[in-house]
Backbone as numpy.savetxt, mean C-alpha at the origin, in Angstrom:
# Nx Ny Nz CAx CAy CAz Cx Cy Cz
7.71 -5.95 10.53 6.78 -4.82 10.57 7.72 -3.48 10.54
7.41 -2.56 9.71 8.22 -1.31 9.76 7.74 -0.50 10.90
8.51 0.29 11.41 8.20 1.29 12.46 7.17 2.21 11.78
6.02 2.60 12.47 5.02 3.45 11.89 5.57 4.80 11.38
6.52 5.31 12.11 7.11 6.61 11.66 7.87 6.47 10.32
8.55 5.28 10.25 9.29 4.98 8.94 8.39 4.79 7.86
7.33 4.03 8.01 6.38 3.73 7.00 5.66 5.05 6.53
5.30 5.84 7.54 4.61 7.12 7.08 5.55 8.03 6.26
6.88 8.04 6.70 7.88 8.72 5.87 7.94 8.24 4.56
7.97 6.94 4.30 8.07 6.20 3.05 6.89 6.68 2.18
5.72 6.64 2.68 4.42 7.09 2.05 4.66 8.57 1.54
5.16 9.45 2.39 5.37 10.75 2.05 6.41 10.90 0.88
7.56 10.03 0.96 8.47 10.15 -0.12 7.91 9.72 -1.44
6.87 8.80 -1.40 6.24 8.36 -2.65 5.16 9.41 -3.10
5.00 10.49 -2.29 3.96 11.52 -2.63 2.55 11.18 -2.40
2.42 10.23 -1.58 1.04 9.73 -1.13 0.60 10.57 -0.01
-0.71 11.13 -0.20 -1.36 11.84 0.88 -2.52 11.10 1.42
-2.89 11.44 2.63 -3.96 10.69 3.30 -5.25 10.67 2.62
-5.55 11.52 1.69 -6.76 11.51 1.01 -6.76 10.79 -0.32
-5.50 10.37 -0.78 -5.35 9.66 -2.02 -5.88 8.22 -2.00
-6.44 7.82 -3.15 -6.80 6.47 -3.31 -5.68 5.74 -3.87
-5.16 4.73 -3.15 -3.98 3.87 -3.59 -4.42 2.49 -4.05
-4.06 2.28 -5.26 -4.45 0.91 -5.89 -3.02 0.13 -5.88
-2.97 -0.96 -5.26 -1.76 -1.78 -5.13 -1.83 -3.00 -5.96
-0.71 -3.35 -6.52 -0.65 -4.59 -7.38 0.77 -5.07 -7.43
0.98 -6.27 -7.83 2.33 -6.77 -8.13 2.26 -7.58 -9.30
3.39 -8.15 -9.78 3.41 -8.98 -10.97 3.43 -10.44 -10.63
3.03 -10.91 -9.43 3.03 -12.25 -9.07 1.68 -12.66 -8.51
1.72 -13.47 -7.44 0.61 -14.02 -6.76 -0.40 -13.00 -6.07
0.05 -11.81 -5.90 -0.76 -10.82 -5.15 -0.28 -10.68 -3.65
0.64 -11.48 -3.25 1.03 -11.55 -1.83 1.71 -10.22 -1.44
2.55 -9.71 -2.30 3.15 -8.33 -2.01 2.23 -7.21 -1.95
1.32 -7.26 -2.91 0.22 -6.29 -3.01 -0.66 -6.34 -1.68
-0.98 -7.49 -1.32 -1.82 -7.67 -0.11 -1.12 -7.16 1.11
0.13 -7.34 1.22 0.95 -6.89 2.26 0.85 -5.41 2.37
1.08 -4.72 1.25 1.00 -3.27 1.26 -0.34 -2.76 1.59
-1.33 -3.45 1.02 -2.82 -3.03 1.34 -2.96 -3.19 2.85
-2.54 -4.19 3.41 -2.66 -4.40 4.86 -2.00 -3.28 5.65
-0.77 -3.05 5.27 0.16 -2.00 5.99 -0.59 -0.62 5.87
-1.15 -0.38 4.67 -1.91 0.97 4.56 -3.06 1.01 5.56
-3.82 -0.05 5.67 -4.88 -0.12 6.72 -4.40 -0.06 8.08
-3.27 -0.72 8.28 -2.62 -0.70 9.69 -2.29 0.68 10.18
-1.84 1.58 9.19 -1.46 2.92 9.56 -2.65 3.89 9.43
-3.87 3.31 9.04 -5.06 4.15 9.03 -5.37 4.84 7.66
-4.72 4.35 6.57 -5.15 4.86 5.27 -6.40 4.15 4.81
-7.42 5.01 4.63 -8.79 4.42 4.39 -9.09 4.14 2.95
-8.29 4.62 1.94 -8.66 4.47 0.59 -7.55 3.66 -0.17
-7.51 2.35 0.19 -6.48 1.52 -0.38 -7.19 0.32 -0.97
-6.83 -0.02 -2.21 -7.45 -1.17 -2.98 -6.40 -2.05 -3.52
-6.78 -3.31 -3.78 -5.86 -4.22 -4.46 -6.40 -4.46 -5.88
-5.66 -4.37 -6.80 -6.10 -4.58 -8.18 -6.42 -6.03 -8.45
-7.58 -6.38 -8.68 -8.02 -7.77 -8.92 -7.30 -8.42 -10.03
-6.54 -9.49 -9.73 -5.84 -10.12 -10.80 -4.35 -9.58 -11.01
-4.04 -8.51 -10.38 -2.73 -7.99 -10.54 -2.50 -7.31 -11.82
-1.31 -6.94 -12.15 -0.90 -6.30 -13.32 -1.15 -7.15 -14.49
-0.87 -8.53 -14.33 -1.04 -9.45 -15.55 -2.50 -9.37 -16.03
-3.47 -9.30 -15.22 -4.91 -9.29 -15.49 -5.23 -7.95 -16.19
-4.56 -6.93 -15.70 -4.70 -5.57 -16.40 -4.25 -5.68 -17.85
-3.09 -6.23 -18.05 -2.49 -6.32 -19.41 -3.41 -7.33 -20.24
-3.76 -8.39 -19.73 -4.66 -9.30 -20.49 -5.97 -8.55 -20.97
-6.37 -7.71 -20.20 -7.68 -6.96 -20.49 -7.25 -5.82 -21.46
-6.03 -5.73 -21.86 -5.69 -4.64 -22.85 -5.99 -3.29 -22.35
-5.86 -3.05 -21.10 -6.15 -1.74 -20.52 -4.78 -0.92 -20.65
-5.00 0.40 -20.59 -3.75 1.30 -20.89 -2.69 1.14 -19.88
-1.44 1.18 -20.37 -0.29 1.07 -19.44 0.63 2.29 -19.88
1.07 3.03 -18.86 2.12 4.09 -19.14 3.48 3.52 -19.07
4.33 3.93 -19.99 5.66 3.39 -20.03 6.66 4.38 -19.45
6.24 5.56 -19.11 7.17 6.56 -18.47 6.70 6.73 -17.07
7.64 6.63 -16.12 7.28 6.79 -14.69 6.86 8.19 -14.38
5.74 8.40 -13.73 5.37 9.78 -13.48 6.19 10.44 -12.46
6.20 11.70 -12.39 6.99 12.45 -11.46 5.96 12.78 -10.33
6.51 12.95 -9.11 5.64 13.35 -8.03 6.45 14.18 -7.06
5.76 14.86 -6.17 6.42 15.69 -5.24 6.20 15.05 -3.84
7.33 14.88 -3.17 7.27 14.32 -1.79 6.30 15.22 -0.99
5.70 14.51 0.00 4.84 15.19 0.82 5.08 14.67 2.24
4.35 15.17 3.21 4.52 14.64 4.64 3.27 13.91 4.97
3.35 12.58 5.05 2.27 11.71 5.46 2.10 11.77 6.92
0.97 12.09 7.43 0.73 12.14 8.95 1.03 10.92 9.63
1.69 11.11 10.77 1.88 9.80 11.65 0.64 9.78 12.51
0.14 8.64 12.50 -1.09 8.38 13.35 -0.81 7.02 14.17
-1.67 6.81 15.13 -1.53 5.53 15.86 -1.81 4.47 14.86
-1.14 3.33 15.10 -1.51 2.18 14.22 -2.57 1.30 14.79
-3.14 0.53 13.89 -4.24 -0.35 14.38 -3.67 -1.63 15.01
-3.32 -1.49 16.42 -2.77 -2.50 17.07 -3.58 -3.85 17.12
-4.89 -3.68 16.98 -5.72 -4.95 16.99 -5.52 -5.68 15.80
-4.84 -5.26 14.76 -4.51 -6.00 13.58 -3.33 -6.85 13.73
-2.54 -6.78 14.80 -1.31 -7.41 14.97 -1.37 -8.39 16.07
-0.94 -9.61 15.92 -0.82 -10.55 17.01 0.55 -11.20 16.93
0.92 -11.65 18.12 2.21 -12.33 18.26 2.16 -13.77 17.93
3.20 -14.49 17.57 3.24 -15.84 17.26 2.60 -16.66 18.44
2.89 -16.26 19.65 2.34 -17.03 20.74 0.75 -16.90 20.82
0.21 -15.86 20.28 -1.30 -15.63 20.27 -1.83 -16.62 19.16
-1.14 -16.84 18.09 -1.54 -17.79 16.97 -1.44 -19.19 17.57
-0.40 -19.58 18.24 -0.17 -20.90 18.81 -1.31 -21.25 19.73
């Protein structure tokens, strides 16, 4: 788990603001996308979605893809209390 302060700082580096809708995806099974979606909820970001089927499904549907990375301006993502009820220790699972 990242430290909440570090994760909020990374979101800010990526130019994400608390009012942004974030669509996460990966090029595999979706496990990495699911983890980012979960982390966004853990830190209190309310507008996070997982792209159904991932990037491969997007491409199969012949939907538009940009080939040039967009530019963005870093921002300050607010630090908030994390959703501690979403985290359990291995002893809790056992």
